[in-house]
PQR file with spaces between the fields and no chain letter, atoms N, CA, C, O and H, PARSE charges and radii, in Angstrom:
ATOM       1  N    LYS     1       5.729   -2.479    8.908 -0.4000 1.5000
ATOM       2  CA   LYS     1       6.530   -2.310    7.715 -0.0000 2.0000
ATOM       3  C    LYS     1       7.493   -3.487    7.622  0.5500 1.7000
ATOM       4  O    LYS     1       8.069   -3.916    8.622 -0.5500 1.4000
ATOM       5  N    PHE     2       7.658   -3.996    6.418 -0.4000 1.5000
ATOM       6  CA   PHE     2       8.556   -5.109    6.156 -0.0000 2.0000
ATOM       7  C    PHE     2       9.392   -4.782    4.928  0.5500 1.7000
ATOM       8  O    PHE     2       8.865   -4.260    3.946 -0.5500 1.4000
ATOM       9  H    PHE     2       7.191   -3.647    5.606  0.4000 1.0000
ATOM      10  N    ALA     3      10.667   -5.075    4.966 -0.4000 1.5000
ATOM      11  CA   ALA     3      11.540   -4.873    3.801 -0.0000 2.0000
ATOM      12  C    ALA     3      12.522   -6.023    3.706  0.5500 1.7000
ATOM      13  O    ALA     3      12.986   -6.554    4.715 -0.5500 1.4000
ATOM      14  H    ALA     3      11.096   -5.499    5.764  0.4000 1.0000
ATOM      15  N    ASN     4      12.834   -6.399    2.465 -0.4000 1.5000
ATOM      16  CA   ASN     4      13.806   -7.461    2.238 -0.0000 2.0000
ATOM      17  C    ASN     4      14.535   -7.157    0.939  0.5500 1.7000
ATOM      18  O    ASN     4      13.901   -6.768   -0.042 -0.5500 1.4000
ATOM      19  H    ASN     4      12.457   -5.967    1.645  0.4000 1.0000
ATOM      20  N    ALA     5      15.861   -7.325    0.910 -0.4000 1.5000
ATOM      21  CA   ALA     5      16.649   -7.033   -0.290 -0.0000 2.0000
ATOM      22  C    ALA     5      17.470   -8.253   -0.685  0.5500 1.7000
ATOM      23  O    ALA     5      18.000   -8.964    0.168 -0.5500 1.4000
ATOM      24  H    ALA     5      16.376   -7.641    1.706  0.4000 1.0000
ATOM      25  N    SER     6      17.568   -8.487   -2.009 -0.4000 1.5000
ATOM      26  CA   SER     6      18.369   -9.591   -2.519 -0.0000 2.0000
ATOM      27  C    SER     6      18.638   -9.371   -3.998  0.5500 1.7000
ATOM      28  O    SER     6      17.727   -9.055   -4.763 -0.5500 1.4000
ATOM      29  H    SER     6      17.137   -7.909   -2.703  0.4000 1.0000
ATOM      30  N    ASN     7      19.893   -9.539   -4.398 -0.4000 1.5000
ATOM      31  CA   ASN     7      20.273   -9.482   -5.812 -0.0000 2.0000
ATOM      32  C    ASN     7      19.790   -8.213   -6.529  0.5500 1.7000
ATOM      33  O    ASN     7      19.316   -8.280   -7.663 -0.5500 1.4000
ATOM      34  H    ASN     7      20.633   -9.796   -3.776  0.4000 1.0000
ATOM      35  N    GLY     8      19.910   -7.080   -5.876 -0.4000 1.5000
ATOM      36  CA   GLY     8      19.545   -5.818   -6.517 -0.0000 2.0000
ATOM      37  C    GLY     8      18.059   -5.524   -6.559  0.5500 1.7000
ATOM      38  O    GLY     8      17.633   -4.571   -7.211 -0.5500 1.4000
ATOM      39  H    GLY     8      20.295   -7.025   -4.954  0.4000 1.0000
ATOM      40  N    LEU     9      17.260   -6.337   -5.868 -0.4000 1.5000
ATOM      41  CA   LEU     9      15.821   -6.094   -5.765 -0.0000 2.0000
ATOM      42  C    LEU     9      15.446   -6.008   -4.301  0.5500 1.7000
ATOM      43  O    LEU     9      16.041   -6.681   -3.459 -0.5500 1.4000
ATOM      44  H    LEU     9      17.606   -7.111   -5.338  0.4000 1.0000
ATOM      45  N    THR    10      14.466   -5.186   -3.997 -0.4000 1.5000
ATOM      46  CA   THR    10      13.941   -5.151   -2.630 -0.0000 2.0000
ATOM      47  C    THR    10      12.437   -4.977   -2.685  0.5500 1.7000
ATOM      48  O    THR    10      11.903   -4.351   -3.601 -0.5500 1.4000
ATOM      49  H    THR    10      13.983   -4.640   -4.681  0.4000 1.0000
ATOM      50  N    ILE    11      11.766   -5.533   -1.701 -0.4000 1.5000
ATOM      51  CA   ILE    11      10.321   -5.406   -1.595 -0.0000 2.0000
ATOM      52  C    ILE    11      10.001   -4.775   -0.242  0.5500 1.7000
ATOM      53  O    ILE    11      10.603   -5.118    0.776 -0.5500 1.4000
ATOM      54  H    ILE    11      12.200   -6.041   -0.957  0.4000 1.0000
ATOM      55  N    VAL    12       9.058   -3.860   -0.248 -0.4000 1.5000
ATOM      56  CA   VAL    12       8.623   -3.188    0.970 -0.0000 2.0000
ATOM      57  C    VAL    12       7.111   -3.368    1.079  0.5500 1.7000
ATOM      58  O    VAL    12       6.376   -3.071    0.137 -0.5500 1.4000
ATOM      59  H    VAL    12       8.570   -3.581   -1.075  0.4000 1.0000
ATOM      60  N    VAL    13       6.652   -3.855    2.227 -0.4000 1.5000
ATOM      61  CA   VAL    13       5.224   -4.012    2.499 -0.0000 2.0000
ATOM      62  C    VAL    13       4.899   -3.137    3.690  0.5500 1.7000
ATOM      63  O    VAL    13       5.535   -3.238    4.739 -0.5500 1.4000
ATOM      64  H    VAL    13       7.249   -4.097    2.992  0.4000 1.0000
ATOM      65  N    GLU    14       3.910   -2.279    3.527 -0.4000 1.5000
ATOM      66  CA   GLU    14       3.578   -1.352    4.608 -0.0000 2.0000
ATOM      67  C    GLU    14       2.131   -0.904    4.515  0.5500 1.7000
ATOM      68  O    GLU    14       1.466   -1.133    3.505 -0.5500 1.4000
ATOM      69  H    GLU    14       3.394   -2.196    2.674  0.4000 1.0000
ATOM      70  N    ALA    15       1.649   -0.270    5.563 -0.4000 1.5000
ATOM      71  CA   ALA    15       0.321    0.327    5.571 -0.0000 2.0000
ATOM      72  C    ALA    15       0.447    1.787    5.154  0.5500 1.7000
ATOM      73  O    ALA    15       1.271    2.531    5.686 -0.5500 1.4000
ATOM      74  H    ALA    15       2.189   -0.084    6.384  0.4000 1.0000
ATOM      75  N    GLU    16      -0.384    2.183    4.192 -0.4000 1.5000
ATOM      76  CA   GLU    16      -0.446    3.589    3.776 -0.0000 2.0000
ATOM      77  C    GLU    16      -1.758    4.164    4.297  0.5500 1.7000
ATOM      78  O    GLU    16      -2.819    3.559    4.142 -0.5500 1.4000
ATOM      79  H    GLU    16      -1.054    1.578    3.760  0.4000 1.0000
ATOM      80  N    ARG    17      -1.674    5.308    4.898 -0.4000 1.5000
ATOM      81  CA   ARG    17      -2.882    5.957    5.431 -0.0000 2.0000
ATOM      82  C    ARG    17      -2.985    7.360    4.872  0.5500 1.7000
ATOM      83  O    ARG    17      -1.975    8.026    4.643 -0.5500 1.4000
ATOM      84  H    ARG    17      -0.812    5.799    5.024  0.4000 1.0000
ATOM      85  N    GLY    18      -4.203    7.802    4.654 -0.4000 1.5000
ATOM      86  CA   GLY    18      -4.399    9.152    4.135 -0.0000 2.0000
ATOM      87  C    GLY    18      -5.856    9.548    4.212  0.5500 1.7000
ATOM      88  O    GLY    18      -6.697    8.813    4.730 -0.5500 1.4000
ATOM      89  H    GLY    18      -5.024    7.261    4.840  0.4000 1.0000
ATOM      90  N    GLN    19      -6.129   10.716    3.690 -0.4000 1.5000
ATOM      91  CA   GLN    19      -7.498   11.220    3.643 -0.0000 2.0000
ATOM      92  C    GLN    19      -7.854   11.498    2.200  0.5500 1.7000
ATOM      93  O    GLN    19      -7.030   11.984    1.424 -0.5500 1.4000
ATOM      94  H    GLN    19      -5.446   11.313    3.269  0.4000 1.0000
ATOM      95  N    VAL    20      -9.100   11.184    1.844 -0.4000 1.5000
ATOM      96  CA   VAL    20      -9.549   11.347    0.470 -0.0000 2.0000
ATOM      97  C    VAL    20     -10.880   12.075    0.424  0.5500 1.7000
ATOM      98  O    VAL    20     -11.662   12.067    1.375 -0.5500 1.4000
ATOM      99  H    VAL    20      -9.769   10.789    2.474  0.4000 1.0000
ATOM     100  N    ASN    21     -11.100   12.692   -0.701 -0.4000 1.5000
ATOM     101  CA   ASN    21     -12.372   13.321   -1.027 -0.0000 2.0000
ATOM     102  C    ASN    21     -12.809   12.683   -2.335  0.5500 1.7000
ATOM     103  O    ASN    21     -12.103   12.778   -3.339 -0.5500 1.4000
ATOM     104  H    ASN    21     -10.465   12.699   -1.474  0.4000 1.0000
ATOM     105  N    ILE    22     -13.968   12.034   -2.331 -0.4000 1.5000
ATOM     106  CA   ILE    22     -14.422   11.295   -3.510 -0.0000 2.0000
ATOM     107  C    ILE    22     -15.540   12.055   -4.211  0.5500 1.7000
ATOM     108  O    ILE    22     -16.530   12.453   -3.596 -0.5500 1.4000
ATOM     109  H    ILE    22     -14.541   11.957   -1.516  0.4000 1.0000
ATOM     110  N    GLY    23     -15.355   12.245   -5.517 -0.4000 1.5000
ATOM     111  CA   GLY    23     -16.367   12.902   -6.327 -0.0000 2.0000
ATOM     112  C    GLY    23     -16.598   14.332   -5.902  0.5500 1.7000
ATOM     113  O    GLY    23     -15.664   15.041   -5.529 -0.5500 1.4000
ATOM     114  H    GLY    23     -14.551   11.922   -6.016  0.4000 1.0000
ATOM     115  N    SER    24     -17.850   14.753   -5.960 -0.4000 1.5000
ATOM     116  CA   SER    24     -18.190   16.142   -5.643 -0.0000 2.0000
ATOM     117  C    SER    24     -18.569   16.332   -4.178  0.5500 1.7000
ATOM     118  O    SER    24     -18.966   17.425   -3.772 -0.5500 1.4000
ATOM     119  H    SER    24     -18.609   14.177   -6.264  0.4000 1.0000
ATOM     120  N    SER    25     -18.448   15.274   -3.391 -0.4000 1.5000
ATOM     121  CA   SER    25     -18.780   15.350   -1.967 -0.0000 2.0000
ATOM     122  C    SER    25     -17.768   16.226   -1.228  0.5500 1.7000
ATOM     123  O    SER    25     -16.587   16.262   -1.570 -0.5500 1.4000
ATOM     124  H    SER    25     -18.125   14.386   -3.720  0.4000 1.0000
ATOM     125  N    ASP    26     -18.259   16.930   -0.209 -0.4000 1.5000
ATOM     126  CA   ASP    26     -17.364   17.718    0.642 -0.0000 2.0000
ATOM     127  C    ASP    26     -16.813   16.886    1.802  0.5500 1.7000
ATOM     128  O    ASP    26     -15.966   17.358    2.560 -0.5500 1.4000
ATOM     129  H    ASP    26     -19.219   16.901    0.069  0.4000 1.0000
ATOM     130  N    ASP    27     -17.297   15.648    1.937 -0.4000 1.5000
ATOM     131  CA   ASP    27     -16.871   14.788    3.037 -0.0000 2.0000
ATOM     132  C    ASP    27     -15.455   14.269    2.810  0.5500 1.7000
ATOM     133  O    ASP    27     -15.093   13.867    1.704 -0.5500 1.4000
ATOM     134  H    ASP    27     -17.986   15.265    1.321  0.4000 1.0000
ATOM     135  N    ILE    28     -14.670   14.287    3.870 -0.4000 1.5000
ATOM     136  CA   ILE    28     -13.316   13.742    3.847 -0.0000 2.0000
ATOM     137  C    ILE    28     -13.346   12.401    4.581  0.5500 1.7000
ATOM     138  O    ILE    28     -13.845   12.314    5.703 -0.5500 1.4000
ATOM     139  H    ILE    28     -14.963   14.613    4.769  0.4000 1.0000
ATOM     140  N    SER    29     -12.813   11.365    3.949 -0.4000 1.5000
ATOM     141  CA   SER    29     -12.762   10.034    4.553 -0.0000 2.0000
ATOM     142  C    SER    29     -11.316    9.630    4.782  0.5500 1.7000
ATOM     143  O    SER    29     -10.435    9.953    3.985 -0.5500 1.4000
ATOM     144  H    SER    29     -12.408   11.436    3.038  0.4000 1.0000
ATOM     145  N    THR    30     -11.080    8.918    5.883 -0.4000 1.5000
ATOM     146  CA   THR    30      -9.756    8.372    6.150 -0.0000 2.0000
ATOM     147  C    THR    30      -9.689    6.985    5.533  0.5500 1.7000
ATOM     148  O    THR    30     -10.622    6.194    5.666 -0.5500 1.4000
ATOM     149  H    THR    30     -11.796    8.656    6.530  0.4000 1.0000
ATOM     150  N    ILE    31      -8.575    6.691    4.854 -0.4000 1.5000
ATOM     151  CA   ILE    31      -8.394    5.379    4.238 -0.0000 2.0000
ATOM     152  C    ILE    31      -7.112    4.743    4.750  0.5500 1.7000
ATOM     153  O    ILE    31      -6.182    5.433    5.166 -0.5500 1.4000
ATOM     154  H    ILE    31      -7.816    7.335    4.747  0.4000 1.0000
ATOM     155  N    SER    32      -7.078    3.423    4.713 -0.4000 1.5000
ATOM     156  CA   SER    32      -5.885    2.666    5.045 -0.0000 2.0000
ATOM     157  C    SER    32      -5.703    1.607    3.968  0.5500 1.7000
ATOM     158  O    SER    32      -6.627    0.848    3.677 -0.5500 1.4000
ATOM     159  H    SER    32      -7.834    2.862    4.375  0.4000 1.0000
ATOM     160  N    LEU    33      -4.519    1.556    3.379 -0.4000 1.5000
ATOM     161  CA   LEU    33      -4.223    0.609    2.317 -0.0000 2.0000
ATOM     162  C    LEU    33      -3.036   -0.258    2.705  0.5500 1.7000
ATOM     163  O    LEU    33      -2.100    0.211    3.352 -0.5500 1.4000
ATOM     164  H    LEU    33      -3.768    2.173    3.616  0.4000 1.0000
ATOM     165  N    CYS    34      -3.076   -1.509    2.312 -0.4000 1.5000
ATOM     166  CA   CYS    34      -1.923   -2.385    2.442 -0.0000 2.0000
ATOM     167  C    CYS    34      -1.156   -2.252    1.125  0.5500 1.7000
ATOM     168  O    CYS    34      -1.688   -2.580    0.064 -0.5500 1.4000
ATOM     169  H    CYS    34      -3.837   -1.891    1.786  0.4000 1.0000
ATOM     170  N    ALA    35       0.077   -1.779    1.183 -0.4000 1.5000
ATOM     171  CA   ALA    35       0.838   -1.465   -0.028 -0.0000 2.0000
ATOM     172  C    ALA    35       2.093   -2.313   -0.140  0.5500 1.7000
ATOM     173  O    ALA    35       2.770   -2.588    0.850 -0.5500 1.4000
ATOM     174  H    ALA    35       0.510   -1.513    2.045  0.4000 1.0000
ATOM     175  N    THR    36       2.387   -2.719   -1.366 -0.4000 1.5000
ATOM     176  CA   THR    36       3.597   -3.457   -1.677 -0.0000 2.0000
ATOM     177  C    THR    36       4.340   -2.696   -2.765  0.5500 1.7000
ATOM     178  O    THR    36       3.762   -2.358   -3.798 -0.5500 1.4000
ATOM     179  H    THR    36       1.837   -2.495   -2.171  0.4000 1.0000
ATOM     180  N    SER    37       5.626   -2.425   -2.531 -0.4000 1.5000
ATOM     181  CA   SER    37       6.455   -1.722   -3.511 -0.0000 2.0000
ATOM     182  C    SER    37       7.673   -2.582   -3.824  0.5500 1.7000
ATOM     183  O    SER    37       8.286   -3.163   -2.928 -0.5500 1.4000
ATOM     184  H    SER    37       6.095   -2.700   -1.691  0.4000 1.0000
ATOM     185  N    LEU    38       8.015   -2.655   -5.106 -0.4000 1.5000
ATOM     186  CA   LEU    38       9.192   -3.394   -5.560 -0.0000 2.0000
ATOM     187  C    LEU    38      10.183   -2.401   -6.149  0.5500 1.7000
ATOM     188  O    LEU    38       9.833   -1.598   -7.014 -0.5500 1.4000
ATOM     189  H    LEU    38       7.518   -2.183   -5.834  0.4000 1.0000
ATOM     190  N    PHE    39      11.427   -2.464   -5.670 -0.4000 1.5000
ATOM     191  CA   PHE    39      12.485   -1.556   -6.121 -0.0000 2.0000
ATOM     192  C    PHE    39      13.616   -2.361   -6.755  0.5500 1.7000
ATOM     193  O    PHE    39      13.883   -3.499   -6.366 -0.5500 1.4000
ATOM     194  H    PHE    39      11.711   -3.116   -4.967  0.4000 1.0000
ATOM     195  N    ARG    40      14.278   -1.743   -7.744 -0.4000 1.5000
ATOM     196  CA   ARG    40      15.465   -2.331   -8.369 -0.0000 2.0000
ATOM     197  C    ARG    40      16.614   -1.345   -8.224  0.5500 1.7000
ATOM     198  O    ARG    40      16.432   -0.145   -8.429 -0.5500 1.4000
ATOM     199  H    ARG    40      14.061   -0.819   -8.060  0.4000 1.0000
ATOM     200  N    PHE    41      17.790   -1.839   -7.872 -0.4000 1.5000
ATOM     201  CA   PHE    41      18.958   -0.984   -7.719 -0.0000 2.0000
ATOM     202  C    PHE    41      19.650   -0.846   -9.078  0.5500 1.7000
ATOM     203  O    PHE    41      20.129   -1.834   -9.635 -0.5500 1.4000
ATOM     204  H    PHE    41      17.938   -2.814   -7.706  0.4000 1.0000
ATOM     205  N    GLU    42      19.701    0.366   -9.605 -0.4000 1.5000
ATOM     206  CA   GLU    42      20.388    0.625  -10.873 -0.0000 2.0000
ATOM     207  C    GLU    42      20.913    2.056  -10.888  0.5500 1.7000
ATOM     208  O    GLU    42      20.301    2.960  -10.320 -0.5500 1.4000
ATOM     209  H    GLU    42      19.312    1.169   -9.152  0.4000 1.0000
ATOM     210  N    ASP    43      22.039    2.245  -11.534 -0.4000 1.5000
ATOM     211  CA   ASP    43      22.672    3.565  -11.611 -0.0000 2.0000
ATOM     212  C    ASP    43      22.888    4.172  -10.226  0.5500 1.7000
ATOM     213  O    ASP    43      22.666    5.367  -10.033 -0.5500 1.4000
ATOM     214  H    ASP    43      22.536    1.511  -11.995  0.4000 1.0000
ATOM     215  N    ASP    44      23.317    3.358   -9.264 -0.4000 1.5000
ATOM     216  CA   ASP    44      23.631    3.792   -7.898 -0.0000 2.0000
ATOM     217  C    ASP    44      22.450    4.342   -7.117  0.5500 1.7000
ATOM     218  O    ASP    44      22.636    5.135   -6.194 -0.5500 1.4000
ATOM     219  H    ASP    44      23.497    2.387   -9.421  0.4000 1.0000
ATOM     220  N    THR    45      21.239    3.936   -7.474 -0.4000 1.5000
ATOM     221  CA   THR    45      20.064    4.377   -6.722 -0.0000 2.0000
ATOM     222  C    THR    45      18.967    3.316   -6.806  0.5500 1.7000
ATOM     223  O    THR    45      18.942    2.510   -7.736 -0.5500 1.4000
ATOM     224  H    THR    45      21.088    3.292   -8.224  0.4000 1.0000
ATOM     225  N    TRP    46      18.065    3.323   -5.829 -0.4000 1.5000
ATOM     226  CA   TRP    46      16.917    2.424   -5.855 -0.0000 2.0000
ATOM     227  C    TRP    46      15.803    3.079   -6.655  0.5500 1.7000
ATOM     228  O    TRP    46      15.429    4.220   -6.384 -0.5500 1.4000
ATOM     229  H    TRP    46      18.085    3.977   -5.073  0.4000 1.0000
ATOM     230  N    LYS    47      15.271    2.363   -7.639 -0.4000 1.5000
ATOM     231  CA   LYS    47      14.175    2.872   -8.472 -0.0000 2.0000
ATOM     232  C    LYS    47      12.959    1.974   -8.289  0.5500 1.7000
ATOM     233  O    LYS    47      13.069    0.748   -8.289 -0.5500 1.4000
ATOM     234  H    LYS    47      15.574    1.435   -7.859  0.4000 1.0000
ATOM     235  N    ILE    48      11.799    2.606   -8.133 -0.4000 1.5000
ATOM     236  CA   ILE    48      10.573    1.833   -7.960 -0.0000 2.0000
ATOM     237  C    ILE    48      10.154    1.261   -9.310  0.5500 1.7000
ATOM     238  O    ILE    48      10.095    1.983  -10.305 -0.5500 1.4000
ATOM     239  H    ILE    48      11.710    3.602   -8.133  0.4000 1.0000
ATOM     240  N    VAL    49       9.864   -0.037   -9.339 -0.4000 1.5000
ATOM     241  CA   VAL    49       9.452   -0.678  -10.582 -0.0000 2.0000
ATOM     242  C    VAL    49       8.018   -1.212  -10.513  0.5500 1.7000
ATOM     243  O    VAL    49       7.427   -1.561  -11.536 -0.5500 1.4000
ATOM     244  H    VAL    49       9.911   -0.624   -8.531  0.4000 1.0000
ATOM     245  N    HIS    50       7.463   -1.271   -9.291 -0.4000 1.5000
ATOM     246  CA   HIS    50       6.071   -1.716   -9.148 -0.0000 2.0000
ATOM     247  C    HIS    50       5.539   -1.250   -7.800  0.5500 1.7000
ATOM     248  O    HIS    50       6.246   -1.276   -6.793 -0.5500 1.4000
ATOM     249  H    HIS    50       7.942   -0.987   -8.461  0.4000 1.0000
ATOM     250  N    HIS    51       4.270   -0.820   -7.800 -0.4000 1.5000
ATOM     251  CA   HIS    51       3.609   -0.431   -6.559 -0.0000 2.0000
ATOM     252  C    HIS    51       2.163   -0.888   -6.648  0.5500 1.7000
ATOM     253  O    HIS    51       1.495   -0.662   -7.657 -0.5500 1.4000
ATOM     254  H    HIS    51       3.695   -0.799   -8.618  0.4000 1.0000
ATOM     255  N    TYR    52       1.681   -1.532   -5.591 -0.4000 1.5000
ATOM     256  CA   TYR    52       0.302   -2.005   -5.550 -0.0000 2.0000
ATOM     257  C    TYR    52      -0.261   -1.725   -4.167  0.5500 1.7000
ATOM     258  O    TYR    52       0.409   -1.954   -3.160 -0.5500 1.4000
ATOM     259  H    TYR    52       2.224   -1.716   -4.772  0.4000 1.0000
ATOM     260  N    ALA    53      -1.489   -1.232   -4.116 -0.4000 1.5000
ATOM     261  CA   ALA    53      -2.149   -0.967   -2.837 -0.0000 2.0000
ATOM     262  C    ALA    53      -3.586   -1.461   -2.905  0.5500 1.7000
ATOM     263  O    ALA    53      -4.251   -1.344   -3.934 -0.5500 1.4000
ATOM     264  H    ALA    53      -2.034   -1.046   -4.934  0.4000 1.0000
ATOM     265  N    ASP    54      -4.052   -2.016   -1.791 -0.4000 1.5000
ATOM     266  CA   ASP    54      -5.384   -2.583   -1.702 -0.0000 2.0000
ATOM     267  C    ASP    54      -5.960   -2.203   -0.339  0.5500 1.7000
ATOM     268  O    ASP    54      -5.207   -1.984    0.610 -0.5500 1.4000
ATOM     269  H    ASP    54      -3.511   -2.111   -0.955  0.4000 1.0000
ATOM     270  N    PRO    55      -7.291   -2.124   -0.231 -0.5600 1.5000
ATOM     271  CA   PRO    55      -7.870   -1.791    1.078  0.2800 2.0000
ATOM     272  C    PRO    55      -7.300   -2.672    2.177  0.5500 1.7000
ATOM     273  O    PRO    55      -7.139   -3.882    2.014 -0.5500 1.4000
ATOM     274  N    ASN    56      -7.005   -2.046    3.278 -0.4000 1.5000
ATOM     275  CA   ASN    56      -6.334   -2.689    4.404 -0.0000 2.0000
ATOM     276  C    ASN    56      -7.362   -3.411    5.259  0.5500 1.7000
ATOM     277  O    ASN    56      -7.714   -2.932    6.337 -0.5500 1.4000
ATOM     278  H    ASN    56      -7.135   -1.063    3.411  0.4000 1.0000
ATOM     279  N    ASN    57      -7.850   -4.560    4.794 -0.4000 1.5000
ATOM     280  CA   ASN    57      -8.944   -5.255    5.463 -0.0000 2.0000
ATOM     281  C    ASN    57      -8.585   -5.843    6.811  0.5500 1.7000
ATOM     282  O    ASN    57      -9.481   -6.121    7.608 -0.5500 1.4000
ATOM     283  H    ASN    57      -7.565   -4.949    3.918  0.4000 1.0000
ATOM     284  N    PHE    58      -7.300   -6.044    7.097 -0.4000 1.5000
ATOM     285  CA   PHE    58      -6.967   -6.659    8.379 -0.0000 2.0000
ATOM     286  C    PHE    58      -7.189   -5.719    9.551  0.5500 1.7000
ATOM     287  O    PHE    58      -7.099   -6.149   10.701 -0.5500 1.4000
ATOM     288  H    PHE    58      -6.572   -5.817    6.450  0.4000 1.0000
ATOM     289  N    LEU    59      -7.477   -4.440    9.294 -0.4000 1.5000
ATOM     290  CA   LEU    59      -7.787   -3.505   10.374 -0.0000 2.0000
ATOM     291  C    LEU    59      -9.294   -3.397   10.620  0.5500 1.7000
ATOM     292  O    LEU    59      -9.737   -2.654   11.495 -0.5500 1.4000
ATOM     293  H    LEU    59      -7.550   -4.090    8.360  0.4000 1.0000
ATOM     294  N    ARG    60     -10.077   -4.150    9.832 -0.4000 1.5000
ATOM     295  CA   ARG    60     -11.524   -4.107    9.958 -0.0000 2.0000
ATOM     296  C    ARG    60     -12.038   -5.405   10.569  0.5500 1.7000
ATOM     297  O    ARG    60     -11.413   -6.455   10.419 -0.5500 1.4000
ATOM     298  H    ARG    60      -9.716   -4.754    9.121  0.4000 1.0000
ATOM     299  N    PRO    61     -13.168   -5.334   11.252 -0.5600 1.5000
ATOM     300  CA   PRO    61     -13.767   -6.569   11.768  0.2800 2.0000
ATOM     301  C    PRO    61     -14.082   -7.524   10.617  0.5500 1.7000
ATOM     302  O    PRO    61     -14.499   -7.086    9.544 -0.5500 1.4000
ATOM     303  N    ALA    62     -13.886   -8.813   10.832 -0.4000 1.5000
ATOM     304  CA   ALA    62     -14.075   -9.809    9.767 -0.0000 2.0000
ATOM     305  C    ALA    62     -15.466   -9.742    9.150  0.5500 1.7000
ATOM     306  O    ALA    62     -15.602   -9.909    7.938 -0.5500 1.4000
ATOM     307  H    ALA    62     -13.548   -9.168   11.703  0.4000 1.0000
ATOM     308  N    ASP    63     -16.511   -9.501    9.956 -0.4000 1.5000
ATOM     309  CA   ASP    63     -17.856   -9.505    9.400 -0.0000 2.0000
ATOM     310  C    ASP    63     -18.116   -8.330    8.449  0.5500 1.7000
ATOM     311  O    ASP    63     -19.132   -8.330    7.753 -0.5500 1.4000
ATOM     312  H    ASP    63     -16.400   -9.366   10.940  0.4000 1.0000
ATOM     313  N    THR    64     -17.235   -7.341    8.400 -0.4000 1.5000
ATOM     314  CA   THR    64     -17.416   -6.243    7.443 -0.0000 2.0000
ATOM     315  C    THR    64     -16.673   -6.526    6.138  0.5500 1.7000
ATOM     316  O    THR    64     -16.813   -5.772    5.175 -0.5500 1.4000
ATOM     317  H    THR    64     -16.410   -7.341    8.965  0.4000 1.0000
ATOM     318  N    VAL    65     -15.887   -7.602    6.094 -0.4000 1.5000
ATOM     319  CA   VAL    65     -15.091   -7.928    4.917 -0.0000 2.0000
ATOM     320  C    VAL    65     -15.668   -9.114    4.153  0.5500 1.7000
ATOM     321  O    VAL    65     -15.557   -9.173    2.928 -0.5500 1.4000
ATOM     322  H    VAL    65     -15.774   -8.214    6.877  0.4000 1.0000
ATOM     323  N    ILE    66     -16.278  -10.049    4.857 -0.4000 1.5000
ATOM     324  CA   ILE    66     -16.773  -11.294    4.260 -0.0000 2.0000
ATOM     325  C    ILE    66     -17.950  -11.000    3.334  0.5500 1.7000
ATOM     326  O    ILE    66     -18.894  -10.296    3.692 -0.5500 1.4000
ATOM     327  H    ILE    66     -16.368  -10.001    5.852  0.4000 1.0000
ATOM     328  N    ARG    67     -17.861  -11.567    2.126 -0.4000 1.5000
ATOM     329  CA   ARG    67     -18.953  -11.444    1.149 -0.0000 2.0000
ATOM     330  C    ARG    67     -19.611  -12.796    0.995  0.5500 1.7000
ATOM     331  O    ARG    67     -18.945  -13.832    0.981 -0.5500 1.4000
ATOM     332  H    ARG    67     -17.095  -12.140    1.835  0.4000 1.0000
ATOM     333  N    GLU    68     -20.928  -12.774    0.881 -0.4000 1.5000
ATOM     334  CA   GLU    68     -21.649  -14.044    0.711 -0.0000 2.0000
ATOM     335  C    GLU    68     -22.121  -14.181   -0.705  0.5500 1.7000
ATOM     336  O    GLU    68     -22.749  -15.180   -1.053 -0.5500 1.4000
ATOM     337  H    GLU    68     -21.469  -11.933    0.893  0.4000 1.0000
C-alpha cells in the first residue's frame, strides 16, 4: 500500500483482493487487482474522486501475461 498527500489531494495505490462469481457459473474465483484511488479534501472530509483497478499482473508469472 502506498499513500501520498499534497495540496488537499491524496493518492492511494494498493492491492485489492476478493472472490467473484461470473455469469451463471457456480464456480468462485479469487481475484487480485492493482487499484489506484484519488481523494480530495473538502468540507472537512476526504472524498473519493477517482478509482481505477486493473488485474494485478505483477503477482503472476511473466509468461502468463505476455501477449504475442
